[in-house]
MARMAR-677069 format. One line per 8 residues: number of its first residue (from 0); their letters; for each residue x, y, z of C-alpha. Coordinates in nm, 2 decimals, m for minus. Each point is the difference from the previous one (the first is absolute). Layout:
NUM = A = X/Y/Z | ...
% end
This chain:
0 = MLFILLNL = 5.82/10.23/6.31 | m0.03/0.38/m0.12 | 0.10/0.10/0.38 | 0.30/m0.23/0.00 | 0.12/0.13/m0.32 | m0.04/0.36/0.13 | 0.15/m0.07/0.33 | 0.30/m0.14/m0.17
8 = AFPLKVNI = 0.03/0.30/m0.22 | m0.06/0.26/0.25 | 0.11/m0.14/0.33 | m0.09/0.16/0.32 | 0.28/0.20/0.18 | m0.05/0.05/0.35 | 0.31/0.21/0.12 | m0.08/0.20/0.31
16 = SFSQVITA = 0.27/0.21/0.18 | m0.07/0.01/0.37 | 0.14/0.20/0.28 | 0.23/m0.17/0.23 | m0.15/m0.02/0.34 | 0.18/m0.09/0.32 | m0.23/m0.16/0.25 | 0.06/m0.10/0.38
24 = KDGTVMNA = m0.05/m0.33/0.16 | m0.36/0.11/0.08 | m0.05/0.10/m0.38 | 0.02/0.36/0.10 | 0.14/0.21/m0.31 | 0.34/0.14/0.14 | 0.09/0.17/m0.32 | m0.08/0.02/m0.37
32 = FLSADEKW = 0.17/0.13/m0.33 | m0.14/0.12/m0.34 | m0.05/m0.26/m0.26 | 0.21/0.02/m0.33 | m0.27/0.20/m0.16 | m0.03/0.25/0.29 | m0.33/m0.16/0.16 | m0.08/m0.08/0.35
40 = RMQLEEDE = m0.14/m0.34/m0.11 | 0.04/m0.24/0.31 | m0.04/m0.38/m0.10 | m0.30/m0.12/0.20 | 0.03/m0.37/0.09 | m0.26/m0.24/0.02 | m0.01/m0.02/0.39 | m0.03/0.37/0.02
48 = INPVLKQA = m0.33/0.05/m0.17 | m0.25/0.11/0.24 | m0.32/m0.20/m0.04 | m0.20/0.31/0.05 | 0.16/0.16/m0.28 | m0.03/m0.28/m0.22 | m0.38/m0.03/0.06 | m0.03/0.39/m0.06
56 = VLLKEDRY = 0.19/m0.02/m0.29 | m0.16/m0.30/m0.14 | m0.37/0.13/0.05 | 0.06/0.33/m0.16 | 0.23/m0.09/m0.28 | m0.09/m0.35/m0.12 | m0.25/m0.20/0.22 | 0.04/m0.30/m0.24
64 = FYYHPGVN = 0.35/0.00/m0.02 | 0.05/m0.37/0.08 | m0.26/m0.12/m0.25 | 0.12/0.15/m0.33 | 0.31/m0.08/m0.21 | 0.12/0.38/0.01 | m0.30/0.15/m0.20 | m0.34/0.01/0.12
72 = PVAVGRAF = m0.24/m0.03/m0.30 | m0.30/0.10/0.17 | 0.16/0.32/0.11 | 0.14/0.07/m0.34 | m0.32/m0.04/m0.18 | m0.18/0.21/0.26 | 0.28/0.27/m0.04 | m0.05/0.00/m0.36
80 = MNNLLQGR = m0.36/0.04/0.00 | 0.01/0.27/0.25 | 0.26/0.20/m0.19 | m0.20/m0.05/m0.32 | m0.31/0.12/0.13 | 0.18/0.29/0.20 | 0.20/0.09/m0.30 | 0.31/0.03/0.22
88 = KTSGASTI = 0.22/m0.24/0.21 | m0.17/m0.02/0.31 | 0.18/m0.35/0.10 | 0.30/m0.16/m0.08 | m0.10/m0.36/0.16 | 0.35/m0.04/0.09 | 0.06/m0.31/0.24 | 0.28/0.02/0.25
96 = TMQVARLL = 0.21/m0.22/m0.26 | m0.05/0.25/m0.27 | 0.09/0.28/0.22 | 0.32/m0.16/0.09 | 0.08/m0.05/m0.39 | m0.07/0.37/m0.04 | 0.22/0.09/0.31 | 0.27/m0.22/m0.15
104 = HPQERTYG = m0.03/0.19/m0.36 | m0.16/0.30/0.04 | m0.18/0.10/m0.34 | m0.23/0.26/m0.11 | m0.36/m0.12/0.07 | m0.13/m0.08/m0.33 | m0.24/m0.30/m0.14 | 0.31/m0.15/m0.16
112 = NKLVEMFR = 0.20/0.03/0.32 | m0.26/m0.16/0.19 | 0.01/m0.32/m0.21 | 0.36/0.01/0.08 | m0.05/0.02/0.36 | m0.25/m0.27/m0.03 | 0.26/m0.24/m0.17 | 0.28/0.10/0.27
120 = ALQLEWRY = m0.24/m0.09/0.27 | m0.06/m0.34/m0.15 | 0.38/m0.04/m0.03 | 0.02/0.09/0.37 | m0.27/m0.25/0.11 | 0.21/m0.25/m0.21 | 0.32/0.07/0.20 | m0.12/0.10/0.34
128 = SKNEILQL = m0.23/m0.14/0.25 | m0.28/0.22/0.11 | 0.16/0.10/0.35 | 0.33/0.10/m0.18 | m0.21/0.22/m0.25 | m0.17/0.17/0.32 | 0.33/0.04/0.14 | 0.13/0.15/m0.34
136 = YLNLVPYG = m0.28/0.25/0.03 | 0.04/0.10/0.35 | 0.38/0.06/m0.09 | m0.06/0.24/m0.30 | m0.32/0.21/0.08 | 0.08/0.37/m0.01 | m0.04/0.22/0.29 | 0.11/0.32/m0.12
144 = GNIEGVKA = 0.37/0.16/m0.07 | 0.27/m0.29/0.00 | m0.20/m0.22/0.24 | m0.12/m0.33/m0.13 | m0.12/m0.31/0.18 | m0.18/m0.05/0.31 | 0.31/m0.07/0.22 | 0.17/0.33/m0.11
152 = ASVLYFHQ = m0.33/0.19/0.07 | m0.05/m0.14/0.33 | 0.36/0.06/0.11 | 0.01/0.34/m0.13 | m0.34/0.12/0.11 | m0.05/m0.21/0.30 | 0.32/m0.10/0.11 | m0.08/m0.35/0.05
160 = SPKQLSLA = m0.02/m0.35/m0.18 | m0.30/m0.09/m0.19 | m0.07/m0.27/0.23 | m0.09/0.25/0.28 | m0.24/0.22/m0.24 | m0.33/0.08/0.18 | m0.34/m0.03/m0.20 | m0.02/0.36/m0.08
168 = QAVTLTVI = 0.38/0.02/m0.10 | m0.07/m0.29/m0.22 | m0.28/0.13/m0.17 | 0.17/0.34/m0.04 | 0.29/m0.19/m0.19 | m0.28/m0.18/m0.21 | m0.17/0.32/m0.13 | 0.30/0.20/m0.07
176 = PNKPSSLR = 0.11/m0.16/m0.32 | m0.29/0.09/m0.19 | 0.10/0.38/0.01 | 0.36/0.00/0.15 | 0.06/0.34/m0.11 | m0.32/0.16/0.13 | 0.00/m0.23/0.33 | 0.32/0.09/0.14
184 = IGVQNARI = 0.07/m0.08/0.37 | 0.10/0.32/0.20 | m0.16/0.22/m0.26 | m0.35/m0.10/m0.07 | m0.07/m0.18/0.32 | m0.37/0.10/0.06 | m0.10/m0.11/m0.36 | 0.19/m0.33/0.04
192 = VDFRNKWL = m0.20/m0.07/0.34 | m0.34/0.09/m0.21 | 0.12/m0.26/m0.26 | 0.11/m0.23/0.24 | m0.33/0.00/0.21 | m0.23/0.00/m0.32 | 0.19/m0.36/m0.05 | m0.02/m0.10/0.39
200 = QRYAEQRA = m0.36/0.04/m0.04 | m0.04/m0.20/m0.32 | 0.21/m0.27/0.20 | m0.23/0.02/0.27 | m0.32/m0.05/m0.23 | 0.17/m0.30/m0.14 | 0.08/m0.12/0.35 | 0.36/m0.08/m0.09
208 = FPAQAIED = 0.14/0.12/0.34 | m0.13/0.00/0.36 | m0.24/0.27/0.07 | 0.21/0.15/0.30 | 0.32/m0.02/m0.21 | m0.19/0.19/m0.28 | m0.13/0.25/0.27 | 0.35/0.04/0.14
216 = ALAEPLNA = 0.17/0.07/m0.32 | m0.27/0.25/m0.12 | 0.11/0.19/0.34 | 0.36/m0.02/m0.05 | 0.17/0.31/m0.08 | 0.27/0.03/m0.30 | 0.28/0.20/0.13 | 0.28/m0.15/m0.22
224 = ARLDAPKI = 0.22/0.17/m0.23 | 0.29/m0.09/m0.23 | 0.30/m0.08/0.23 | 0.38/m0.05/m0.06 | 0.08/m0.38/m0.04 | 0.14/m0.15/0.34 | 0.39/0.04/0.02 | 0.05/m0.21/0.31
232 = APHFAYRM = 0.37/m0.16/0.03 | 0.13/0.18/m0.32 | 0.35/m0.16/0.02 | m0.16/m0.32/0.03 | m0.24/0.07/m0.30 | 0.28/0.09/m0.24 | 0.18/m0.30/0.09 | m0.27/m0.22/m0.05
240 = RRKFSQQS = m0.09/0.15/m0.34 | 0.37/m0.03/m0.12 | 0.02/m0.37/0.16 | m0.36/m0.12/m0.16 | m0.03/0.21/m0.30 | m0.21/m0.28/m0.17 | m0.28/0.01/0.25 | m0.28/0.26/0.05
248 = NIKTNLNP = m0.12/m0.11/0.33 | 0.30/m0.03/0.23 | m0.15/m0.17/0.31 | 0.29/0.04/0.28 | m0.01/m0.11/0.36 | 0.03/0.36/0.14 | m0.20/0.05/0.32 | m0.16/0.33/m0.05
256 = AVQEKVHQ = m0.06/0.05/0.38 | 0.37/m0.08/0.07 | 0.11/0.22/m0.29 | m0.17/0.30/0.14 | 0.12/m0.06/0.34 | 0.36/m0.01/m0.14 | m0.03/0.28/m0.22 | m0.17/0.25/0.28
264 = LAYNYMQK = 0.26/m0.12/0.26 | 0.29/0.05/m0.25 | m0.14/0.33/m0.10 | m0.05/0.15/0.30 | 0.34/m0.13/0.17 | 0.18/0.18/m0.29 | m0.15/0.32/0.06 | 0.18/m0.01/0.35
272 = MKFRNIHN = 0.33/m0.12/m0.16 | 0.02/0.28/m0.26 | 0.11/0.24/0.28 | 0.33/m0.24/0.03 | 0.05/0.05/m0.42 | m0.15/m0.38/m0.03 | m0.26/m0.02/m0.27 | m0.06/m0.33/m0.13
280 = ASVLVLNN = m0.11/m0.36/0.13 | m0.09/m0.30/m0.14 | m0.21/m0.31/0.14 | m0.06/m0.35/m0.09 | m0.25/m0.23/0.17 | 0.01/m0.38/m0.08 | m0.23/m0.27/0.14 | 0.22/m0.27/0.13
288 = QTMAVEAY = m0.25/m0.27/m0.05 | m0.06/0.09/m0.36 | 0.28/0.21/m0.11 | m0.28/0.25/m0.13 | 0.11/0.35/m0.03 | m0.26/0.17/0.21 | 0.14/0.37/0.02 | 0.24/0.15/m0.24
296 = LGSADFHD = 0.09/0.35/0.07 | 0.29/0.13/m0.25 | 0.03/0.34/0.17 | m0.22/0.18/0.27 | m0.08/0.26/m0.25 | m0.07/m0.08/m0.35 | m0.06/0.36/m0.09 | 0.31/0.16/0.18
304 = DFHAGQVD = 0.17/0.09/m0.34 | 0.28/0.19/0.19 | 0.12/m0.29/0.17 | m0.04/m0.26/m0.27 | m0.33/m0.16/0.14 | m0.04/m0.19/m0.33 | 0.30/m0.22/0.07 | m0.09/m0.33/0.12
312 = GVRAVRSP = 0.19/m0.07/0.31 | m0.08/m0.37/0.02 | 0.17/m0.07/m0.31 | 0.29/0.23/0.05 | 0.35/m0.13/0.04 | 0.13/0.15/0.33 | 0.29/m0.10/0.27 | m0.15/m0.25/0.24
320 = GSTLKPFL = 0.20/0.10/0.30 | m0.01/m0.28/0.26 | m0.30/m0.17/m0.12 | 0.17/m0.29/m0.15 | 0.17/m0.11/0.33 | m0.29/m0.21/0.13 | 0.02/m0.23/m0.33 | 0.39/m0.02/0.03
328 = YATAFDKG = m0.05/m0.12/0.36 | m0.26/m0.23/m0.11 | 0.21/m0.15/m0.27 | 0.28/m0.03/0.24 | m0.22/m0.22/0.25 | m0.10/m0.21/m0.30 | 0.37/m0.05/m0.07 | 0.08/m0.09/0.35
336 = LITPKAVV = 0.26/0.29/0.05 | m0.20/0.15/0.29 | m0.27/m0.03/0.25 | m0.17/0.30/0.18 | 0.21/m0.04/0.31 | 0.33/m0.05/m0.19 | 0.24/0.29/0.11 | 0.18/0.22/m0.25
344 = TDVPIDYS = 0.25/0.29/0.04 | m0.12/0.34/m0.09 | 0.34/0.19/m0.02 | 0.15/0.19/m0.27 | 0.10/m0.19/m0.31 | 0.17/0.05/m0.33 | m0.05/m0.18/m0.31 | 0.27/0.12/m0.25
352 = GYRPENYY = m0.10/0.36/0.04 | m0.37/m0.04/0.08 | m0.06/0.11/0.35 | m0.36/m0.05/0.09 | m0.14/0.19/0.32 | m0.30/m0.05/0.21 | m0.28/0.27/m0.02 | 0.08/0.17/0.30
360 = GTYSGNVT = 0.39/m0.04/m0.04 | 0.03/m0.22/0.31 | 0.09/m0.34/0.05 | m0.12/m0.28/0.25 | 0.27/m0.25/0.02 | m0.15/m0.33/0.04 | m0.35/m0.04/m0.11 | m0.26/m0.26/m0.05
368 = IERALATS = m0.14/m0.04/m0.38 | m0.36/0.06/0.12 | 0.12/0.33/0.16 | 0.20/0.10/m0.30 | m0.29/m0.03/m0.21 | m0.27/0.14/0.22 | 0.22/0.33/0.05 | 0.10/m0.01/m0.38
376 = LNIPAVKL = 0.38/m0.02/0.07 | 0.20/0.04/m0.31 | 0.34/m0.16/0.10 | m0.16/m0.35/0.05 | m0.20/0.00/m0.30 | 0.31/0.10/m0.21 | 0.20/m0.28/0.17 | m0.26/m0.26/m0.03
384 = LDQMGVEA = m0.04/0.12/m0.40 | 0.37/m0.06/m0.04 | m0.01/m0.34/0.18 | m0.30/m0.11/m0.23 | 0.14/0.15/m0.32 | m0.14/0.29/m0.18 | m0.08/m0.22/m0.31 | m0.21/m0.26/0.19
392 = FVQKLQQA = m0.21/0.27/0.16 | m0.04/0.17/m0.34 | m0.14/m0.32/m0.13 | m0.26/m0.03/0.27 | m0.12/0.34/m0.06 | m0.02/m0.08/m0.37 | m0.23/m0.29/0.12 | m0.21/0.25/0.17
400 = EFSEMKRR = m0.03/0.18/m0.36 | 0.20/0.30/0.07 | 0.05/0.16/m0.33 | 0.32/0.20/0.07 | 0.18/m0.30/0.14 | m0.09/m0.18/m0.35 | 0.13/0.30/m0.18 | 0.30/0.11/0.18
408 = ASNMGLSM = 0.09/m0.32/0.21 | 0.38/0.03/m0.07 | 0.02/0.34/0.13 | m0.10/m0.09/0.36 | 0.24/0.04/0.30 | m0.01/m0.01/0.38 | m0.19/0.34/0.01 | m0.30/m0.15/m0.17
416 = ILGGCGTT = m0.13/m0.12/0.35 | 0.00/0.38/0.13 | m0.19/0.14/m0.31 | 0.27/m0.02/m0.25 | m0.24/m0.16/m0.26 | m0.31/0.09/m0.18 | m0.36/m0.15/0.08 | m0.37/0.11/m0.01
424 = LEELTMLY = m0.27/0.02/0.27 | m0.19/m0.27/m0.19 | 0.29/m0.25/0.02 | 0.07/0.08/0.36 | m0.36/m0.02/0.10 | m0.03/m0.35/m0.19 | 0.32/m0.12/0.18 | m0.14/0.07/0.34
432 = ASFANQGK = m0.33/m0.16/m0.06 | 0.21/m0.33/m0.04 | 0.10/0.03/0.36 | m0.39/0.03/0.07 | m0.04/m0.32/m0.21 | 0.25/m0.24/0.17 | 0.26/0.08/m0.26 | m0.22/m0.03/m0.32
440 = HAPVRWLQ = 0.06/0.26/m0.27 | m0.29/0.05/m0.24 | m0.06/0.27/m0.26 | m0.28/0.27/0.06 | m0.33/m0.04/m0.13 | m0.11/0.29/m0.21 | m0.35/m0.12/m0.15 | m0.29/m0.22/0.16
448 = QDTARQEK = 0.06/m0.26/m0.26 | 0.35/m0.06/0.12 | m0.08/m0.30/0.19 | 0.31/m0.23/m0.08 | 0.27/0.07/0.31 | 0.35/m0.08/m0.11 | 0.18/m0.04/0.32 | 0.38/m0.06/0.07
456 = QLLSPASA = 0.14/m0.09/0.33 | 0.25/0.28/0.03 | 0.09/m0.06/0.37 | m0.09/m0.28/0.25 | m0.28/0.04/0.21 | 0.23/m0.04/0.29 | 0.23/0.31/m0.11 | m0.31/0.24/m0.09
464 = FMVNQILT = m0.11/m0.10/0.38 | 0.34/0.10/0.13 | m0.05/0.33/m0.20 | m0.36/0.05/0.14 | 0.13/m0.04/0.35 | 0.25/0.26/m0.02 | m0.19/0.26/m0.21 | m0.29/0.00/0.24
472 = QLQRPDLP = 0.21/0.09/0.30 | m0.09/0.35/0.14 | 0.33/0.08/0.17 | 0.18/0.12/m0.30 | 0.12/0.35/m0.10 | m0.23/0.04/m0.32 | m0.33/0.02/0.21 | m0.08/0.36/m0.07
480 = HNSQSSAH = 0.04/0.24/0.26 | m0.31/0.07/0.24 | m0.13/m0.36/m0.09 | 0.14/m0.21/0.27 | m0.28/0.07/0.23 | m0.28/0.01/m0.25 | m0.29/m0.26/0.03 | m0.04/0.02/m0.39
488 = LPKIAWKT = 0.30/m0.16/m0.12 | m0.08/m0.27/m0.27 | 0.07/m0.36/0.07 | 0.24/m0.03/m0.30 | 0.35/m0.09/m0.10 | 0.19/0.28/m0.17 | 0.30/0.15/m0.11 | 0.13/0.33/m0.10
496 = GTSYGRKD = 0.28/0.14/m0.23 | 0.17/0.33/m0.08 | 0.19/0.03/m0.30 | 0.36/0.18/m0.03 | m0.04/0.39/0.01 | m0.36/m0.02/0.15 | m0.20/m0.04/m0.35 | m0.18/m0.29/0.09
504 = AWSIGYNK = m0.22/m0.08/0.29 | m0.14/m0.36/0.02 | m0.23/m0.19/0.22 | m0.15/m0.34/m0.07 | m0.22/m0.19/0.23 | m0.21/m0.32/m0.01 | m0.22/m0.22/0.21 | m0.21/m0.31/m0.09
512 = QYTIGVWV = m0.25/0.20/m0.23 | 0.19/0.28/m0.16 | 0.36/0.12/m0.11 | 0.04/0.36/m0.04 | 0.29/0.19/m0.15 | 0.05/0.38/0.05 | 0.25/0.22/m0.15 | 0.04/0.37/0.08
520 = GNFSGEGV = 0.22/0.24/m0.16 | 0.06/0.24/m0.31 | m0.05/m0.11/m0.35 | 0.27/0.25/m0.08 | 0.26/m0.20/0.17 | 0.06/0.28/0.25 | 0.11/m0.11/0.34 | m0.15/0.14/0.34
528 = PELNGTDT = 0.21/m0.01/0.33 | m0.33/m0.10/0.18 | m0.09/m0.26/m0.22 | 0.05/m0.37/0.13 | m0.22/m0.32/0.01 | m0.05/0.01/0.37 | m0.18/0.34/0.05 | m0.10/0.08/m0.37
536 = ATPLLFAL = m0.14/m0.35/m0.16 | m0.10/m0.19/0.32 | m0.27/0.25/0.12 | m0.19/m0.03/m0.31 | 0.03/m0.38/0.01 | m0.13/m0.05/0.32 | m0.28/0.24/m0.05 | m0.08/m0.21/m0.33
544 = FNAIDYNS = 0.00/m0.31/0.17 | m0.22/0.14/0.30 | m0.24/0.12/m0.28 | m0.06/m0.32/m0.20 | 0.08/m0.28/0.24 | m0.04/0.15/0.36 | 0.04/m0.24/0.29 | 0.13/m0.29/m0.21
552 = PNQWYKAP = 0.09/m0.32/0.19 | 0.32/0.04/0.21 | 0.14/m0.36/m0.07 | m0.03/m0.01/m0.37 | 0.28/m0.20/m0.06 | 0.09/m0.37/0.14 | 0.31/m0.21/m0.01 | 0.04/m0.22/m0.27
560 = QGAAYRTV = 0.08/m0.39/m0.01 | 0.34/0.11/m0.12 | 0.09/0.22/0.28 | 0.12/m0.13/0.35 | 0.15/0.14/0.32 | 0.32/m0.08/0.18 | 0.18/0.12/0.28 | 0.33/0.24/m0.09
568 = CAESGLPA = 0.28/0.17/0.18 | m0.10/0.36/0.03 | 0.36/0.12/m0.07 | 0.05/m0.17/m0.34 | m0.39/m0.10/m0.10 | 0.15/m0.36/m0.07 | m0.09/m0.33/0.16 | 0.14/0.00/0.37
576 = NNFCQDLV = 0.33/m0.13/0.09 | 0.08/m0.13/0.34 | 0.17/0.34/0.09 | m0.31/0.19/m0.09 | m0.20/0.15/0.29 | m0.29/0.24/m0.15 | m0.21/m0.19/m0.22 | m0.31/0.13/m0.20
584 = PDTYIPGV = m0.26/m0.17/m0.24 | 0.06/0.05/m0.37 | m0.19/m0.09/m0.31 | 0.17/m0.19/m0.26 | m0.05/m0.26/m0.30 | 0.09/m0.36/0.06 | 0.23/m0.13/m0.25 | 0.11/0.34/m0.15
592 = STVLKCSH = 0.10/0.23/0.29 | 0.37/m0.05/0.12 | 0.04/m0.26/0.30 | 0.36/0.14/0.10 | 0.05/0.04/0.33 | 0.05/0.33/0.20 | 0.39/0.11/0.02 | m0.06/0.35/0.17
600 = LKKVTVSV = 0.27/m0.12/0.25 | 0.35/m0.17/m0.06 | 0.20/m0.18/0.28 | 0.36/0.14/0.01 | 0.31/m0.11/0.18 | 0.14/0.27/0.21 | 0.25/0.05/0.27 | m0.10/m0.01/0.37
608 = DEKFAYCT = 0.01/0.38/0.01 | m0.18/0.03/m0.32 | 0.27/0.22/m0.16 | 0.08/m0.21/m0.30 | m0.18/m0.26/m0.20 | 0.15/m0.31/m0.14 | m0.06/m0.22/m0.31 | 0.04/m0.40/m0.02
616 = SCEPAAGV = 0.36/0.05/m0.12 | 0.14/0.25/0.26 | m0.24/m0.13/0.30 | 0.24/m0.06/0.33 | m0.05/m0.31/0.20 | m0.10/0.18/0.30 | m0.10/0.34/0.10 | m0.31/0.06/m0.24
624 = KQKWYPNY = m0.37/m0.02/0.02 | m0.32/m0.03/m0.24 | m0.23/0.28/m0.01 | m0.31/0.10/m0.23 | 0.05/0.32/m0.18 | m0.25/0.19/m0.26 | 0.07/m0.13/m0.37 | m0.05/0.34/m0.15
632 = APEIVTFF = 0.03/0.05/m0.38 | 0.28/0.25/m0.10 | m0.25/0.27/m0.13 | m0.19/m0.01/0.35 | 0.34/0.05/0.19 | 0.08/0.30/m0.22 | m0.35/0.13/0.05 | 0.04/m0.03/0.39
640 = AAEHLPFQ = 0.33/0.18/0.00 | m0.11/0.25/m0.24 | m0.32/0.09/0.21 | 0.23/m0.02/0.33 | m0.26/m0.28/0.13 | 0.13/m0.26/0.24 | 0.06/m0.34/m0.08 | 0.20/m0.31/0.11
648 = KLPPHNPS = 0.34/0.00/m0.16 | 0.21/m0.32/m0.03 | 0.34/0.02/0.16 | 0.30/0.04/m0.26 | 0.14/m0.31/m0.14 | 0.29/m0.17/0.15 | 0.30/0.24/m0.15 | 0.21/m0.28/m0.02
656 = CQRIFQEF = m0.21/m0.22/m0.21 | 0.17/m0.07/m0.34 | m0.30/m0.13/m0.18 | m0.18/0.22/m0.28 | m0.36/0.00/m0.04 | m0.15/0.01/m0.37 | m0.36/0.04/0.08 | m0.14/0.32/0.17
664 = APVITSPT = 0.25/0.23/m0.17 | m0.09/0.37/0.04 | m0.26/0.13/m0.27 | 0.10/0.31/m0.15 | m0.29/0.25/m0.01 | 0.17/0.32/m0.10 | 0.10/0.06/m0.26 | m0.25/m0.18/m0.23
672 = ANMEFILE = 0.19/m0.24/m0.24 | 0.07/0.05/m0.35 | m0.12/0.38/0.04 | 0.16/0.28/m0.19 | 0.06/0.31/0.22 | 0.07/0.32/m0.18 | 0.18/0.25/0.22 | 0.16/0.36/m0.01
680 = REEHQKLM = 0.36/m0.02/0.08 | 0.02/0.35/0.16 | m0.28/m0.07/0.24 | 0.20/m0.30/0.16 | m0.30/m0.20/0.00 | 0.00/m0.32/0.20 | m0.18/m0.34/0.01 | m0.13/m0.19/0.29
688 = LHCNTINE = 0.10/m0.33/0.08 | m0.24/m0.22/0.24 | m0.09/m0.38/0.04 | m0.19/m0.24/0.19 | 0.17/m0.26/0.21 | m0.13/m0.28/0.22 | m0.05/0.06/0.40 | 0.35/m0.12/0.10
696 = VKKVYWYV = 0.20/0.22/m0.24 | 0.14/0.30/0.18 | 0.26/0.16/m0.22 | 0.04/0.01/m0.40 | 0.26/0.12/m0.22 | m0.06/0.20/m0.31 | 0.23/m0.05/m0.32 | 0.02/0.23/m0.32
704 = NDKFLQSA = 0.16/m0.16/m0.30 | 0.15/m0.26/0.24 | 0.15/0.28/0.21 | m0.10/0.04/0.34 | m0.20/0.29/0.09 | m0.11/m0.01/0.36 | m0.15/m0.22/0.29 | m0.35/0.08/0.12
712 = AANERVFF = m0.26/m0.14/0.22 | m0.22/m0.25/m0.15 | m0.30/0.24/m0.07 | 0.22/0.32/m0.02 | m0.04/0.21/m0.35 | 0.34/0.07/m0.14 | 0.05/0.27/m0.26 | 0.30/0.01/m0.28
720 = EPTQAGQI = 0.10/0.22/m0.26 | 0.05/m0.15/m0.33 | 0.33/0.12/m0.20 | m0.04/m0.18/m0.32 | m0.24/m0.05/m0.26 | m0.12/m0.34/m0.14 | m0.08/m0.34/0.20 | 0.06/0.00/0.35
728 = KISCTDDQ = 0.00/m0.32/0.21 | m0.11/0.04/0.36 | 0.04/m0.28/0.25 | m0.11/m0.06/0.36 | 0.15/m0.28/0.25 | m0.16/m0.06/0.30 | 0.19/m0.08/0.35 | m0.04/m0.37/m0.08
736 = GRNANTYI = 0.17/m0.01/m0.35 | m0.29/0.01/m0.20 | 0.00/0.23/m0.30 | m0.23/0.16/m0.26 | 0.09/0.20/m0.32 | m0.20/0.23/m0.21 | 0.08/0.22/m0.31 | m0.11/0.34/m0.10
744 = KVRFIR = 0.10/0.26/m0.29 | 0.08/0.36/0.07 | 0.01/0.26/m0.26 | 0.10/0.36/0.07 | m0.13/0.34/m0.17 | 0.18/0.31/m0.03
% end
């Protein structure tokens, strides 16, 4: 009853500040931080207690630990008699529990404080189990300086986990706490060995350990010295420290072997890149099966202060270049807009003043979707985004947890697909992992206890499969130079990206096991002419795959049930019509992909000499025939004419026909509608007029403010000089009477 009253009056307070320790998947300490009271005090967990160490500690400090209630009355009586007979303190009779009480609340050694210590020991036994008390002791014992606890001593003196301690090392850590200031590892090693061997011989007499183990421990040298705490993956460690600030032991999924290879390869690679004025690289490695982060490299050299090595490139918001294109095409597959063999036009285009260009400044004319993606053409991607709608695509990226899309969704335009937005290496790597997981998107797993996998079906398995088919092709321009004949190309799907101004080089690849994201550039934002995803980032990506997953399976992806095959016309990529001659196989999604028939040809009624074409209203009763002609889109006709490429033209329409067609009117491509032009009157500056027309149009007529300007060939560029400020109406009429209007504003200065 007295104990209960005292326990209520003087409650036991156990408030231990532990160092935060970042451990890898195998338990290796990757990084550690000082505790709040500036101590190296790493929390030892129950499964880390070495049985050899436990046995040595119990035999030396308290062999009856499991049999007394915190205070050993026999030991207390014996100590009291010895101290009385000797006239001085020769023994304290402290049990392990009493030592824990003293370590929790240090006091001067007096008989009064010894009674308090005994009371606190009883309180400890009341609250904790024996194993928990032993664990507290091993967490608090001093080892000199600011090192406390077995785990901190094991890591800082031996650079290994307490579970890996040898018998000699375990006994060394058992004897030092008695004299932590005079038995300092690295300073008094010879004295420590003598003290250690003395206890080893006692253990031998007690037959506590096998004779051979004792003999080996006696012969084992002590070459240890105090070492710095491990500083592996510092960017990752700082992030985990902030993210899980309430945890002392942060058990991550980092793979030490993979992390070491990634760091070494990236560091060596960047030593070569420095001669090109490229100084920073970041890498993220995800395990596709578990979404665990197995390697995390914020920068290749954390200690490179001159080039901001402390910046975490995995989290930095950068321009993604072309890396979003695969996701755009996959989304379009799911919406039924395209299939891999569908043909699109790759020609100059204007979207209200926005005129995207391909990377090399050239155009391909008609091109298939799979080639457009494999060669990373910009024009088809912009056209597809315009067809889908920017808002719809932004919503898909929001589903993929792109933070910038959630924050700045309303500011996105067509340029976003070419890098006109912000994203991080982490977000892109997670996105590409969904291609490897049949379209399933899941958050990364930082900690081992994160076992719940919250997946969302971001893409259909069929669309992910189509992208995999395209991104595993080797006949593509983003294969690094000198790699074509290499026998060590990894069996992966990958995509590169280069941001505007050559400030960011990306290469992200994946196979069945891993997804690896690589970014190379300068944290300062400085662009470099030689920087590009193909030759700057992809060589490192290939080296990483060959290092961590060499010779992976070749056919690592298979066609899912949702994908099927059909024969399509090679000219359009659509299901073949009766006039289609060249047929190719194509992958499609039944019930989703378009079933429209091919219309790359159209039947035209022409005169026998093929000089004129007729419509139904002007077709004569005799002297005509029907002939198949290419059904070109207006922009492709303009492209052929501009590039001086031969193509089959339609004969001009019957000049005596009075019918006016409303559809297929000219499309005015210059000047851009609703634009304001600021001109200098003295310079007599001119504006260019240009339009796209369908195949049969041969001549167009230009009007300015409803006044005739001049006639011109269908694809000819015409120039005129504005003479008055304000709104100007520009009209274009083709030789079949179809008309288009646009309006611009002109303002003069000086």
